[in-house]
N, C-alpha and C positions, 0 to 999 in steps of 0.2 A: 427620886423626885428632883434632887438637886441637879442631876445630869440633864434631865428634861428641861429644867428651867434655864440651864446654861445654853442648851441647843436653841431653845425658844428665843432667848436674848440675842444669841448670835444671828438667828434668822431675821429678827426684827432689825438688828443693826445693819446687816447686809442690805436688806431691802430699803431701809431708810437712806443708806449711803448711795444706793443706786438712784433712788428718786431725787435725792439732793444733788447728785452729780449732773443730772439732766438740767438742773436750774442754774448751774454754774456756767457762765458763758466762757467761750474760748476767746482769747484776745488775738485779733488779727489786724495787721496794718498793711496787707497786700493792696497796692493801688490798682485802679482801673480807670479808663477814661479815653480821651481822644484829643488830637490837635488837628487844626485845619487852616487853610488859607484859600481864598477864592476871589476871582476877578469878575466884576459885573460887565455885562454888555452895555452898549449905549454910551452916551456922553453926558449923563447927568452929573452935576458937581458932587452931590452928596454920596451917591452910590458908585464907588470906585473899587475898593478892596474891603473884604472882611477877613478877619483872622481871629482865632480863639483857641482856648484849651479848657478842658474840664478834667478834674481829678477827683475820684471818689475813693474813700477808705471805709472798709467794713471794720468797725472798731470792736464790737462785741457780737459773738455769734452763738446762737442756740439751735444748731442743726438746721432747721427750716426757717428760722427767724434771725435777722441781724439788725443791729443798730448801725447806721452809716452816717457819714458826713461827706459833703461834696462842695468843691469850689469851682466856680466857672468864671472865666474872664473872656469877654468878647470885645474886640476892637473894630470900630468902623472907620475906614479911612476915606477921605474925600478925594476929589479929582486933583491930580498932581499939578503943581504950578511951578514953572521955572525949573530949578535944579532939585526940587524936592521930590524924592522918590516915594516916601510914605508921608502922608499928611493926616495924622490922627484927628478925627472930628468928634467921635463919641466913644466913651468907654463905659462898658456895662459889666458890673461885678455882682456875683451871686454867692451867698453862703447858704447851704442847705443841710438840714439834718432830719432824720426820721427813721422809720422802721420799714423793713422789707420782709415779706413772707413768700417763700418759694414753694410751689407744689407742682412737681413735674415740669412741664414747659411753661407754666403760668407763674407770673410774678405780680404780687399785690403790694402796693406801697402807700404809705401815709407819711407826709413830711411837711416841714415848715420851710418857707423860702423867704429870705431877706435879700433884697437887691437894690442897687441904686445905679442910675445912669447919669453920667456927667458930660457936659460939653467941655471939650479939651481946648485949652489955650484961648478961650473966649470968655471974658468976664461979663457979668459976675457969675461966680460959681453957684449962686443961689438958684440958678436955672436948673440945677439937678433935680431929678425926681426919685422918690424913694417908695419901695413897695414891701409889704409884709403880707404873706398869704399862706393859706392852708391848702395843700394839694393832695388829691387822691388819684391813684392810677391803677390800671390793670392791664397786663400785656401778656402776649403769648409768643414764644420763640424770640424774645427781645431782651432777655435779662443781661447778657454780655456778648462779646463778639464770638466766643466759643459756642454759645448756645445759638446765636444768630446764624452762624455759618455751618453749624453741625461739624465743628472741627473734631477730628479724631475718628470720624465715620468715613468709611471708604466711599468713593464717588458713586459707585453702583448702588450703594445702600442709602445715600443721602436722598431725602424726599424734598420735592419742591413745595415746601410748606409756606403758606401765606403767613407773614409776620404782622402783628398789629399791636397797637397800644392806644388806650383811651385815657385821657387825663382831664380831671375837673379841678378848677382853681377857684377859691373863694377869697376875695379881698375885703376884709372888714373895714367899715368906715365908722369913724367916731369923732364927734365934736369935742369930746373930752381929751382924746389923744389925737390931735389934728395931724401929726406927722406920721401916723400909723401907715397911711397910704396916700400918696399925692393924688389929689382929685383934679379933674373928674375922670381920669383915664380908665380905670377898670373896677368892676365890681364882681363879675363872674366871667370865667372863660371855659370853653370846652374845646378839646383838641383830639383829633383822631389821626393816627399814622398807620399807613398800610404799605407793605413791601411785597413784591411779587417776583421771586427768583425764577428766571426762565432759561438760563444756561449755567450748568455746573461743570467745573473742571476739577481735576484732582486736588489742586490747591488754589482754587479760585471760583469766582461766581460773578455773573452779570444779573442785575435785578433792576426793576423799575419801582417807583414809589409814588405815593400821593399823600399829601398832608393837608388837612383842613383845620382851621381854627375859627371859632365863633365867639365873639366877645360882647358882653353887655356892660356898658359904661356906668359910672356913678353919677351921671348927669340926671337932672330932674326936669323933664322926663328923660329916661335913659336913651342913649344912642347905641347903635348896633354895628359891629365891624366884622368883616370876613377876610380871611386870608386862605388862599388855595394855591398849592404849588405841586408841580409834577417833576419827577427826577428820574435820571438814569445813572446807575453807578456800576463801576467795575472794581472788584477787589481781588487781591491775591493774599494768602494768609498762611500761617503756620501756628503752632501752639503758643507762640510768644506774642503774636500781634497780627494785625491786618492792615495792609496799605492799599489805597485805591484812589481813583479819581471820580469826579461826579459833575453832572450838569443839572441845574435846577431852574425851572421856569415858573414865574409868578403871573398867571393869567388874571388873578384877583388878589389884591393886597391893599386892604383898607385897614390901617391901624394907626392910632394916634401918635405912636412913637417911631414906627418904621413901616414904610409902604413902597417897596420897589416894584410896583405894579407894571406889568408889561416888560420887565427885564428878566434876563437870565444871569446865572452866576456859574462859572466854571472853576473848579478847584481840585485840590488834593487833600487827602485826609489819612490820618494814621490812628488806628484803634489799638488799645492795649489793655 
C-alpha cells in the first residue's frame, strides 16, 4: 500500500510539475524591427524626407503567446534651406506594450500605445500632441520578416501568398483626464494592409501593396478622414535580415497630422 501511495504521489508530482512548467514563461530579449529613410517627390516644404526605426522585444514567452514591448521613432524633415542637409520638422515617438498570440501563419495582438508628436525647433513646445489608445490586430503571413518572405523555404516551394493585416484603434476621451488624448484628432481608426508577391527569387522578392486607413475624429459632430497608398517593393534577404527599396504613392491622404496627398516617397529599408 505504501509503495502504491509513493507511485501515486510521484505521478501527481510529475504531472503538476509538467503543467506548472507550461505556465512559467521563457525570458527572451531577441530584438526585431526595421529602419528606413525615404525622399518625397514634389517641392512641398513640409514633405521632404522621412526616416525612422522601430525595435520590438519579446520579453516573456509562453510557446504561442508572448508579452512584448516596442519603441518607434519617426522623424519628418522639411525642405532643405541653404547649407542645411537635414531640417527636422516633426518628431513622433511611440512606446507600445501588449500580448501576441501566434497560431500557424496567423498573429493576433492586443496592445497599448502611447505616443507624442513634437514640432522641432519651433516654440512653443506646447504645440505637441499626445495619444493613448488601445489597439487590436489580426494578420496572416505578417508576423516577422522570416514569416513574411518564407525564409528557409526553397524558391520552388515558396507560395505567392497574399499577406494582410487589419488593425483597430480606440482613443478614449475623458474630461477628467484631459491629456489622455489630444483633441479633436482621433477617436477610432481602422487600418487594412495587403501585400501581393508576384516575383520570387532564391533570396529575394518583388511585391506590391495597398494600405488604407479610415479615421473617425473626436469632433462633435465627428469628422472622417481617409488615407490610401499604393506601393511597390523589392527585397533581398537571408536568415539574419532583409534589405530593400520601395516606392509608395498617396492618391488619397486626408489626416489631421500628416497628409502627403498626391505625393510619392522613394526609400530604402532594412528589416531584422
